[in-house]
C-alpha positions in Angstrom: 0.0 0.0 0.0 2.8 2.5 0.9 4.6 1.8 -2.4 1.4 2.3 -4.4 0.6 5.6 -2.7 4.2 6.8 -3.2 4.1 5.8 -6.9 0.8 7.6 -7.3 2.3 10.8 -5.8 5.4 10.4 -8.0 3.2 10.0 -11.1 1.2 13.1 -10.2 4.4 15.1 -9.5 5.7 14.2 -13.0 2.4 15.4 -14.5 2.7 18.6 -12.5 6.1 19.2 -14.0 4.8 18.7 -17.5 6.6 15.3 -17.9 5.0 12.2 -19.4 4.9 9.2 -17.0 3.8 5.6 -17.3 3.7 2.9 -14.5 5.2 -0.3 -15.8 4.1 -3.8 -14.7 7.0 -5.6 -13.0 6.1 -9.2 -13.7 9.7 -10.6 -13.4 11.2 -13.6 -11.9 13.3 -13.7 -8.8 16.6 -13.9 -10.7 15.8 -10.8 -12.8 14.7 -8.9 -9.7 17.9 -9.8 -7.9 20.0 -8.6 -10.9 18.1 -5.2 -10.9 18.6 -4.8 -7.1 22.3 -5.5 -7.5 22.7 -3.0 -10.4 20.7 -0.4 -8.4 22.3 -1.0 -5.0 18.9 -1.9 -3.6 19.0 -3.9 -0.3 17.9 -7.5 -0.5 15.2 -6.8 2.1 13.4 -4.5 -0.2 11.0 -5.7 -3.0 10.4 -4.1 -6.4 6.8 -3.4 -7.0 6.8 -1.4 -10.3 9.0 0.8 -12.5 8.0 4.2 -13.8 9.0 5.5 -17.3 9.1 9.3 -17.3 10.5 12.1 -19.3 9.7 15.2 -21.4 7.3 14.6 -24.3 9.0 14.5 -27.7 7.0 17.6 -28.8 4.7 19.9 -26.9 1.8 19.0 -29.1 2.2 15.2 -28.5 -1.2 13.6 -28.2 -1.8 11.5 -25.1 -4.7 9.5 -23.8 -6.9 11.5 -21.3 -9.9 10.5 -19.2 -12.0 13.3 -17.9 -12.8 13.2 -14.2 -16.3 12.1 -13.2 -18.2 14.2 -10.7 -17.7 12.9 -7.1 -21.4 12.5 -6.6 -21.5 10.1 -9.6 -19.0 7.7 -8.0 -19.3 8.1 -4.3 -22.2 7.7 -1.9 -22.4 9.5 1.5 -24.0 7.4 4.2 -25.0 9.6 7.0 
């Protein structure tokens, strides 16, 4: 849960800076994860949960997928 919340905040920060960002599924085996941890100096007691690709768009007019936000009342119910 903590990793997912951190990743979400990092993705939102990238967006706020005008960068493109995409969370990448990390469906890898233990051997590959160990190699990545060694290359990155990540302690063995920590697990990789995802990778994030990010950077500046190739051109300012680059088209990206966008989903409009739905009104809160449409997706949430208040039980008083």
